[in-house]
N, C-alpha and C positions, 0 to 999 in steps of 0.2 A: 385585687387581692395580692398580698405580699407573695411574690414568686418564691421566696425562700422559706415559706412556712413549712414547719416540720411535719412529718407524716402524722404524728400524734394529733396535731392541731387542725389537720384538714378535715372538712366536713364529710361524713360518709354519705352514701346515696340515700340512706334512710333519713339522715338529717336534712338533706336537700329537699326530699319529698315532704318532710314534716313541716318545713317552713311555709308551705302553702296550705290554705284552708281546704279541708277535706271536701272533695267534690260532692260525694253522696250526702254528707251532712249539710253542705251548703244548699243543695237542691231541696232537701227535706225542709230546712228552715224557711227558704224562700217560698216554697209551696204552701207551708203552713201560714206564713204571714200574708201571702196573697189570698188565702182562704179567709183569714180573719178580716182582711180589707174588704173582700166581697161581702162577708156577713155584715160588716158595719154598714155597708151601703144598703143591703136588703132590710136591715133593721129600721132604716129610715122610712120604709114603706109600711112598717108595722107599728113602730113606737111613735107616739105623738111628740111633737116638739114641746119644749118647756124651758123655763128659765128660773134661776135663783137670783134674788137680789143680793148684792154684795155690799159689805161695809166699806168705809173709806180706804181701808187697807187692802181691799180686794178679796176678803174672806167671805165664804158662803154664810148667809143668814139662813139657818136651818129651816125655820118655819115660813119662809117667804116664797116657796116654790109656786109657780104659776103654770098651769097646764095649757098647751096649745093644741093645734090640729096636727093630723098626720099629713106630712108632705114629703114624698120621696125625693131623694137627690138625683140629679141627672146622671145617667150612666157614664157619660163622658167625664164627669168630675171624678168619679171613682177610678176610672182607667188612668187618668192623667195625674192623679193625686201624688204618686211618687216623684213626679217632676215638679208639680206646682208647689210641693212642700218647701222647695228651695226658694220660693218667693213669698212664703207665708210669714206670719209674725214670729214663728220659731226658726226662720231660715238662718239667722246669724248663729244661733246656738248649734244647729245641725251642721252647718258648714265648719264651724270652729272644732266641733267634736270630730268630724270626719278628717279634717286636716291633721288634728292631733294624733288620731289613730294611724294615719299614713306616715307621719313623721316618726312616731314611736317605733313602728314596724321597720321603717327604713334604717333608723339609727341602730336598733337592736340587731338587725341582720348584719349591718356593717361590723359591729363589735363582735358578734358571734363568729362570723365567717373569717375574721382576721385573727381569731383566737383569743380575744380579750376576755370574754366571759369564762372560757375554759381555764385560762391562766389564773384568774381571780379565785375560782373554786379550787383549782389544783394547788396553788400556793398556800391557800388557807388549810387545806387538808394536810399538806406536807408539814406545816408548822405544828400541828397537833397530832401527828401520826404516832408519836410515842405514848400518847394518852388516848387509848382506843375508845373508851366510853365518852370521853369529853369530845372527841372529834365527831362522834355521832350527833351529839347535841348541838355543837357549833355548826356543823353542816346543815342540820335541820333549821337552825336559827337563820342562817344566811338565805336559804331558799324561802323561808317564811317571810323574811324581811323584804326580799325582792317582790314577793306577791303582795304583801300588805302595803308597802310604800309606793311601789311603781306599777302595780297591777299586772305583773308578769306571771304567767302560768304556762301556757302552751309553749312559749319560747324556751323556758327553762328545762322542759322535758327533753329537749335535744341533747342536754348534757347527761342524760341518764346512763348511757354506756360507760362514761368516764367515772361517774359516781359508783356504779355497780362494781367496776373493776377495782376501785380503791377499797370499797367495803370488803370485797373478797380478799384483797391483799392484807387486810387487817384481821382476817380470820372469821369474818361474818358471812352473811349470805346475800343472795339477790334480793330477797324480800326487804332486808335492811336498806339496801340501796334504793329500792322503790319508795320506802318510807321516808328517808331523809331527803329525797329529791322530789318525786312526783306528789306524794301525799303532803309533804311540808309546803310545797309551792302552792298547791290548791287550798290548803287550810289557811295559809297566810293571805291569799287572795280574799278569802271569806272573812277572816279576822282583820278587816281593812281598817287602817288608820288614816292613810291619805291616798288610798287606791284611786287613781284618776278615772278608772273605768266603772266604778260603782259609787262610793261615797263622794268622789270628786265630781260626778255628773249631777248629783242631786241638787246642789245650790242653784244651778242654772234652771232646772225644772221648777224648783220652788220659786225662784225670782219671776219666772213667766206666769206663775199663779199668785204673785204678790204674797207669798208665804216666806217669812224671814227664816233663813237657814244658811249657816256658813259651814265650811268643811271642818273648822275647828270646834264647832258646837258639839259638846258631849264627847270630845276626843279622849277625855280621861277614862271613861268607861270602856271605850274601844281599846285603849291601851291595856287596861286591866284584863279585858277579854282576850287580847292577843297573848298576854303572858300566861293566862290560864290554858289556852289552846296549845301554846308552846310546851308548857309543862305536861299536858296530856299526851302530846305526840312523843315527847322524850320518855315518859313513863311507859307508854305502849311499846316503843322500840327497845328500851332497856330491859323490859320484862321478856320480850321475845329473845333478845340476845342472851339473857341469863338461861333461858330454856334450851336454846341450841348449843350453848357452851357446855351444859351438862350432858346433852345428848344430841350431837350434830344431826343424827338421822331424823330428828323431829322437825327439821326445817322443811317447809313445803317444797323447797327447790333443792333439796339435798343432792339428788342424783345429777341434775343438770349443772349444779355448782362444781361437782367433782370434775366434770368435763371442762368447765370453764377454767378451773384452776390449772389444768394441765398446760394450757396455752397462755396462762397469765404471765405478763411481763412485769415483774416487780421493779421498784426503784423510782427515783425521782424523775418526773417527766417534764418539769417546768423550771429547770435550774440554769438555763442558758442566759447569756447577757441580754439577748433579745427578749426572752420571756420576762426578765426583770424589768426591762424598759416598758413593755406592754402592760405589765402589772401596775406600775406606777401611774402610767397615763390613764388607764381605765379606773383605777382606784380614785384618782383625783376627780375624774368625770362623775362617778357615782356619788362621791362625797359632796360635790357641788350641787348635784340634782337633789340630794337629800336635804341639803341646807335650804335650797329654794322651796322645797315642799314644806318644810317646817316654818319658814318665813311666811308663806302663803297662808298656812293654817293658823298662824298666830297674829298676823297683822290685818286688822279689819279693812284698812284702806285698799289693800290689794287682793283680798280674799275673793272678791267678785270677778277677778280677772285671772283665776287660777289656770284655766285651760290655755289661753293665749300665752301667758308667761311661761308655762311648762313647755308648750310647743316651741317657742323661740329658744329657750335655753337648751332643750334637747337637740334642736336642729343645729344651733351654733356649736354646742359642745361636741356633738357627734361628728360633725364635719372636721373640727379641729383634731379630735382623736384619730379619725381616719387618715387625715393628712400626715399626722405624726407617726402613725404605725405603718401605713402602706408605702412601699418603695415605688410602686407605679401609681402615681396620683390619680390617674383616670379610673382606677379601680374603685375609688371612693364613690363616685357617681354611679358606677355600675352596680355596686353592692347595695347602695341606698335605693336605687330604682327596683332592684329585685325584691327588697323588703316591702316597698310601697306597692308594687304590683300584687304581691301576695295578700295584701290587706284590702285591695279594692273591693272584693265581694262584700266585706263588712260594711262598706259605705252603702251598698245597695240594701243590705238588711236594715240599716238604720233608717234609710229613706222609706222603706216599706212600713217599718214599725211606726214611724212618725206620721205616715199617711193615714193610719187608722184614726188618730186624734183629729187630723184635718177634716176627714170625711164626717166624723161625728159632730164636730163643731159647726161645719157648714150646713149640715142637715138639721141642726138644732136639737139633736137627741142626747148630747153629752150631759147636760144638766138633768135630763129625764133619767138617764142611767144612774147618775150619782144619787138622784132622789130615791130610786129603787133600792140601791145599796144601803143608803142611810136609813130608809124605812125598815129594811130587813135587820139592820144591826142596832137600830134605835132601841134603847132600853136595856141592851146588853151591857155587861160590865166591860171596862177597857181591856181586861184580861182576855175575854172572849173575842173582842174585836181584833186585838193584835194577833191572837192565835189564828183567826180566820184569814187575816191578811197574810200571815206566815204560810199557811197551807196553800193559799192561792198562788203565791210566788213559787212554792215548791212544785205545784202542779205544772206551772208554766216552764219550770226548769227542765222538766222531762223532754219538752219539745224544743225549747229555745235556750241554748247554752250561752249565747252571747249576753254578757251583763249589760252592755250599753243598749243593745236592741230591746231588752226587757224593760229597761228604765224608760225609754221613749214610749214603749207600749203601755206600761201600767202606771207609771208615776202620775200622769195627768188625772188619773182617777183616784188612786189611793191616797195621794197627798191631801187634796181638798176634802175627801170623805173622812180620812183619818183625823184631820184637824177639826173637822166639824163635829166629830164624835168625841173629842176631848183628848186624842192622842197628840203628843208633841211631835214636831218634825224630827227631832233627834231620835225618838223611839221608832218612828217610821223608817228612818234611814238605817238604824241598827237592825231592824227587822229585815229590810231588804238585803243588806250585806250578809246576814246570817243565812237567809234562805237561798241566796243566789249561788253559792259555790260548793258547800261541803258535800252535797250529794253527787257532785261531778265525779267523786271517787268511788261511786258504786253504781251509778246509772249506766246501763249498757248502751244508752242512746248517746253517750258522750264519746266522740271519736278520739279525743285526746287520751282518755283512759285506755281505750282499746289499742291505740298505736303504742302507748307506753308499755303496755303488757306484752305486745308483740315484740317490741325492741328488747324486752327483758326475757322473752321466751317463757312467759308465765301465763297459764290459762286463766280465763275470767272466773271460772269456778273456784280455783285455788285462791284467787285474790278476794273473792267474796267471803270464803270461809275464814280467811285471815283477818279481814277488816270489819266484818258485820257488827261485831260487838262494839268496836270503836265508833262506828257510825251511830249505833243506838245511844251510846254514851254522849256523843256530840249533840244528837237531837235533843236529849233531855237537858243537857247543859245549856243549849241555846234558848230553849223555852223558859227554863228557870231564870236565865239572865234577863230575858225580856220581862218576865213577871217582876223581877227585882227592880228593873228600870222603871216600870210603871209605879211600883210601890213607893219609890223614893221621889217620884215626880221628875224623873230624868228628862 
């Protein structure tokens, strides 16, 4: 880390703690996944084996199911599945995703701890500080874009104290800061255009099932949906600002904001020569990565190699940025390793989630389960089918916040089932992205929300009362968008 880093740019103790996966949440998710893994093994002693015939493209032929006998899988296969999955047919995909997660975490930690992310946000806010309402929308757009294009959410919430400070300096309140930072980042993650941790993972899952899907497929509707969500966030925040401008006491954080303003240091915080240099370096880095994402999404020849390409460009670009920013070059490796170490538990979660499919395939019950789901949904309209899939993912979201872990857990089932019932892969991908993230901003099981509220000194009750109507509106909007997508044959 640059030893000359200013006091404003140094990470606080809360930021340091936040860079690591919450232990309680991690143990909860691991316990849940272990339970699901055990259940998948137990089901092999209850559910008979079965197989579907596949067409030359590998798609399920719905009326071809053949029932077999009940044959339980050996216990040792269940226990060793999280290790053996790295030698399964999905091994390459799992390894590439794991490496990409580690590299992304390492690079972002490097840029964050050297002040790069803070400078980008700070400089942008300075530029628009004379246009108060515009700066709210621009800041929300930046955080949404980071989430939608790069899949960043948890990492961006470390910037919450800076954003709140700036919103207070403009005459707004803490809730406005939470909205333009934490809410916008989460909603951007869900309104994914090239998010490598949601829509970016689905092509690999689809390829393993011989289902054609590229990240660029249907991106036009995801882009329109992103703009609609952005407009909704801006409208929500601007209406709140109008209310508290007329009567500041109506702010849910009015009293605590009075105390915060007493110690608030106004003025430009990112105007040194060093800050200018960091801003240019990091701005070029993110522009390059955005260009790479857009190229991957638009060029068919390379779209199947999205994860390895992104991993390489992030690694090389991150190291170059670190070497250009840090005065002590050995700090680059140190900060990279800190970020990588913080993400290692996520690799375990991915391995556990992937093990469920491995056990079901080895025990021969995967096709039987799909047959049961298809039989239940058969005859239902596509609207009912997509709604049930949406609700299933919402239910899993309560227990498993990790987007990548849920994809490995559920996509092997909903992709073939959904396509067999007439849903397109683009609709299934859109359904997953919509169901995966919006509720993170209201579910008390999400540690990121609780940590963010703690950093802002806002109670969970106040947050729910402030955002519940927005959540209801987003729920209705997502369902209507899915129905529209089906109606037009998206």
